[in-house]
C-alpha positions in Angstrom: -95.5 -73.9 35.3 -98.4 -73.3 32.6 -96.5 -75.6 30.1 -95.9 -78.3 32.8 -99.7 -78.2 33.6 -100.7 -78.6 30.0 -98.5 -81.5 29.7 -100.1 -83.0 32.6 -103.5 -82.4 31.2 -102.4 -84.2 28.0 -101.6 -87.3 30.3 -104.7 -87.2 32.1 -106.8 -87.0 28.8 -104.8 -90.1 27.7 -105.4 -92.0 30.9 -108.9 -93.3 30.1 -107.8 -94.5 26.8 -104.8 -96.3 28.2 -107.0 -98.1 30.6 -109.5 -98.9 27.8 -107.3 -100.3 25.6 -104.7 -102.1 27.9 -104.0 -105.7 26.6 -105.9 -105.1 23.5 -104.4 -105.8 20.2 -104.2 -103.3 17.7 -103.0 -104.0 13.8 -100.9 -100.9 12.2 -100.2 -101.1 8.6 -97.2 -99.0 7.7 -97.1 -97.2 4.4 -96.4 -94.1 2.6 -94.1 -91.5 4.2 -94.5 -93.3 7.6 -92.1 -95.8 5.9 -90.4 -93.7 3.3 -89.3 -90.8 5.3 -86.6 -91.6 7.8 -87.7 -89.1 10.4 -91.4 -89.9 10.0 -90.5 -93.6 10.4 -88.5 -92.9 13.6 -91.4 -91.0 15.2 -94.0 -93.7 14.1 -91.9 -96.4 15.7 -91.4 -94.2 18.9 -95.1 -94.0 19.1 -95.4 -98.0 18.8 -92.9 -98.5 21.5 -95.1 -96.2 23.5 -98.1 -98.0 22.7 -96.6 -101.4 24.0 -95.1 -99.7 27.0 -98.5 -98.6 28.4 -100.1 -102.1 27.5 -101.7 -101.6 24.1 -100.4 -104.7 22.0 -99.4 -103.3 18.6 -98.8 -105.6 15.6 -96.9 -104.1 12.6 -97.6 -105.2 9.0 -95.7 -103.6 6.0 -95.4 -103.7 2.3 -92.7 -102.1 0.3 -94.0 -100.8 -3.0 -91.6 -97.9 -3.8 -88.3 -99.7 -2.6 -89.4 -102.7 -4.6 -89.8 -100.5 -7.6 -86.3 -99.0 -7.1 -84.8 -102.4 -6.6 -86.7 -103.8 -9.9 -85.2 -100.7 -11.8 -81.9 -101.3 -10.5 -82.2 -105.0 -11.9 -83.4 -103.7 -15.2 -87.0 -105.1 -14.6 -90.0 -103.0 -15.3 -93.1 -103.4 -13.0 -96.1 -104.8 -14.5 -99.6 -104.2 -13.1 -102.7 -106.4 -13.9 -106.0 -104.8 -12.4 -104.0 -102.6 -10.1 -101.8 -105.4 -8.7 -98.2 -106.1 -9.2 -97.7 -109.2 -11.6 -95.0 -111.1 -9.8 -92.9 -113.8 -11.8 -90.1 -115.7 -10.0 -87.5 -112.9 -10.9 -89.7 -110.5 -9.3 -90.5 -112.5 -6.4 -86.7 -112.9 -5.6 -86.5 -109.1 -5.4 -89.7 -108.7 -3.3 -88.7 -111.2 -0.7 -85.2 -109.7 -0.5 -86.5 -106.2 -0.1 -89.2 -107.0 2.4 -87.4 -109.4 4.6 -83.7 -108.5 4.6 -84.0 -104.7 4.2 -87.3 -103.2 5.4 -88.3 -106.0 7.9 -84.8 -106.2 9.4 -84.4 -102.3 9.4 -87.8 -102.0 11.4 -86.8 -104.6 14.0 -83.4 -102.8 14.6 -85.0 -99.3 14.9 -87.6 -100.6 17.4 -84.8 -102.3 19.6 -82.8 -99.0 19.3 -85.7 -97.0 20.7 -86.0 -99.3 23.8 -88.7 -101.9 22.4 -88.6 -105.4 21.6 -89.6 -106.8 17.9 -89.4 -109.8 16.0 -89.9 -110.5 12.2 -90.2 -113.7 10.1 -86.4 -114.1 10.1 -86.2 -115.4 6.3 -89.3 -117.9 7.1 -88.1 -119.7 10.1 -91.2 -117.7 11.7 -94.2 -118.1 9.6 -96.9 -115.5 10.4 -99.0 -115.9 7.3 -100.0 -118.7 5.1 -101.5 -118.2 1.8 -102.8 -119.5 -1.4 -102.5 -118.3 -5.0 -104.8 -115.5 -6.0 -106.5 -115.6 -9.3 -108.6 -112.6 -10.6 -111.9 -113.0 -12.4 -111.4 -112.0 -16.2 -114.0 -110.4 -18.5 -114.5 -113.5 -20.4 -114.8 -115.6 -17.2 -111.3 -117.1 -17.5 -109.0 -116.4 -14.4 -106.4 -114.1 -14.6 -103.0 -115.3 -13.4 -100.9 -112.8 -11.5 -98.0 -115.2 -11.1 -96.7 -115.6 -7.3 -99.4 -113.4 -5.9 -101.4 -114.6 -3.2 -103.9 -114.0 -0.6 -103.8 -114.8 3.2 -105.7 -117.9 4.2 -104.4 -118.3 7.8 -102.6 -116.2 10.5 -100.6 -117.8 13.3 -102.9 -116.1 15.8 -101.3 -118.0 18.8 -97.8 -117.1 17.9 -98.8 -113.4 17.5 -100.6 -113.4 20.8 -97.7 -115.1 22.6 -95.2 -112.5 21.2 -97.6 -109.6 22.4 -98.2 -111.1 25.7 -94.4 -111.0 26.1 -94.1 -107.6 25.3 -92.6 -108.1 21.9 -94.0 -106.2 18.8 -94.6 -108.5 15.7 -93.4 -107.1 12.5 -94.9 -108.8 9.4 -94.1 -108.5 5.9 -96.8 -108.5 3.2 -95.6 -112.1 2.3 -97.1 -115.7 2.9 -96.0 -119.4 2.7 -98.1 -121.5 0.5 -98.8 -125.3 0.9 -95.4 -126.2 -0.7 -93.5 -123.8 1.3 -92.9 -121.2 -1.4 -93.2 -117.3 -1.0 -96.3 -115.4 -2.2 -96.5 -111.7 -2.6 -99.5 -110.3 -0.9 -101.1 -107.0 -1.0 -100.0 -105.2 2.2 -103.5 -103.5 2.9 -105.4 -107.0 2.4 -102.7 -108.7 4.6 -103.0 -106.5 7.2 -106.9 -106.5 7.2 -106.5 -110.4 7.5 -104.3 -110.0 10.4 -106.6 -107.7 12.1 -109.7 -109.8 11.7 -108.0 -113.2 12.6 -106.5 -112.0 15.8 -109.9 -110.1 16.6 -107.9 -106.7 16.9 -109.5 -103.8 19.0 -108.2 -101.4 16.2 -107.0 -101.6 12.7 -105.1 -98.4 11.7 -103.8 -97.6 8.2 -101.0 -94.9 8.0 -101.2 -93.2 4.5 -100.1 -89.9 3.0 -103.5 -88.2 3.4 -105.2 -86.6 6.5 -107.9 -89.3 6.1 -111.1 -89.4 3.9 -111.6 -85.8 2.7 -115.0 -84.6 1.1 -112.7 -82.5 -1.2 -109.3 -84.3 -1.8 -107.8 -81.0 -2.4 -109.0 -79.5 0.9 -107.7 -80.8 4.4 -110.4 -78.7 6.1 -113.0 -81.2 4.7 -111.6 -84.2 6.7 -114.5 -86.7 7.7 -113.6 -87.6 11.2 -116.1 -90.7 11.7 -118.1 -92.9 9.2 -119.9 -96.1 9.2 -119.9 -98.6 6.4 -123.1 -97.4 4.9 -121.5 -93.7 4.6 -118.6 -95.0 3.1 -120.5 -96.8 0.4 -122.5 -93.6 -0.4 -119.1 -91.8 -0.8 -117.7 -94.6 -3.0 -121.0 -94.3 -5.2 -120.4 -90.6 -5.4 -116.6 -90.9 -6.4 -115.4 -89.0 -3.1 -113.8 -92.4 -2.2 -111.9 -93.8 -5.2 -108.5 -94.5 -6.8 -105.8 -95.2 -4.0 -108.2 -94.6 -1.1 -110.6 -97.2 -2.3 -108.6 -100.2 -1.6 -107.8 -99.0 2.0 -111.5 -98.4 2.6 -112.2 -101.9 1.4 -109.5 -103.4 3.8 -111.3 -101.8 6.5 -114.5 -103.3 5.5 -112.9 -106.7 5.4 -111.6 -106.3 9.1 -114.8 -105.0 10.4 -116.7 -107.8 9.0 -114.1 -110.1 10.6 -114.8 -108.7 14.0 -112.5 -105.7 14.3 -114.3 -103.0 16.5 -112.8 -99.9 14.9 -110.7 -99.0 12.0 -108.8 -95.7 11.5 -107.2 -94.2 8.3 -104.4 -91.7 9.6 -101.8 -89.4 8.1 -98.6 -90.9 8.7 -96.7 -87.8 7.9 -98.2 -86.0 11.1 -95.7 -86.5 14.1 -97.1 -88.9 16.5 -100.3 -89.3 14.6 -100.9 -92.7 16.1 -100.8 -91.5 19.6 -103.0 -88.4 18.6 -105.5 -90.8 17.1 -105.7 -93.5 19.8 -105.1 -91.4 23.1 -106.9 -88.0 22.4 -110.6 -87.2 22.5 -110.6 -85.5 18.8 -108.2 -87.8 17.1 -106.4 -86.9 13.8 -107.8 -89.1 11.0 -111.0 -90.9 9.7 -112.6 -93.5 12.0 -114.8 -96.2 10.3 -117.1 -98.4 12.0 -119.9 -100.8 11.1 
């Protein structure tokens, strides 16, 4: 009986959040072990199906860095990075598109359906969620740096995403965009997800990572910072507490907040049902970042 009562108490704790976020859009960026580990991915997608069932409208955005690296190695290609971004020539782009669309995106769709939900990806381009343009980085001498077929998001098909969400379907978006000529562009997954969150005016933007959140001491999970505003984040960046791999994720949070997203979250995708714990419990499990 005590165990049953505790379960009921958990449901009651979640009730206010279910009411608060009902019919609100939440953009979730899948990354790290939440994609790479089969069991972590399954429980993450179970959480997504639960969210949709109780009325929160999830939108998934994913990349595929490690599977792309493996596919390139199998093809005898060596990844090349320029200022931390993957240089994407035509041969690399073909692998990126194949891995993201035919393998990862299709697999996520199938799993969501197997778990009792409904999902739809871009289906090899017949559905175009993201439009983009070629990205050029500023060089030291003022000359732009060409990254090949790398781009940035210029437009999100907001109406299409809202229509799917209203129908109880989870959009699953790979980090690819179509340019004005109808060709693919490779997009950084964090920035793609931030663009989606901003343009759909999401209630929440959640990044699933392989760390508990933002830590004052990266070697000590007990130093997790549960809530920050952008000013506090800037101080931690100056102090080198936030750097390396965490920096682009925090910057993606900044971009989405400036675009009108109300709250952003950095959450450990390795923790079972971390999505539900962050959204539907009083304490949460990750770092919340607000303006």
